[in-house]
C-alpha positions, 0 to 999 in steps of 0.5 A, a space after each residue: 927395526 932395532 928402535 922401538 917406539 913406546 909412545 903408546 905405552 906412555 900415553 896410556 900411563 898418562 891416560 892421554 889420547 893422541 889428539 890431546 898430545 898433538 894439541 899440546 905439542 903442536 903437531 898433527 894427530 896424524 904425525 903422532 900416529 905415525 910416530 906411535 907406529 914407528 913409521 917415521 925416519 926421525 924425530 926432532 929433538 924439539 918435538 921429543 922434548 915437548 913430548 917428554 915435558 907433556 908426558 913427564 918422562 925421559 926420552 928413554 921411556 919413549 925410545 928403546 933400542 933392541 938389537 937385531 938377532 944375527 943368524 950365523 
């Protein structure tokens, strides 16, 4: 998948657990876990905004684009 989710890295930098983030942004801990693992198809801008506010970061700190390598 070309989109890499670095939420676990940002949580570690902020010394925060998934449970605390989920409580502060108003989504379930299970949804935070799915987001961390990259197993979601999308994320609402509202949720991304809340995550960035709590973790004091930019969306680009959480989401990263890594193109697939093409084999010719």
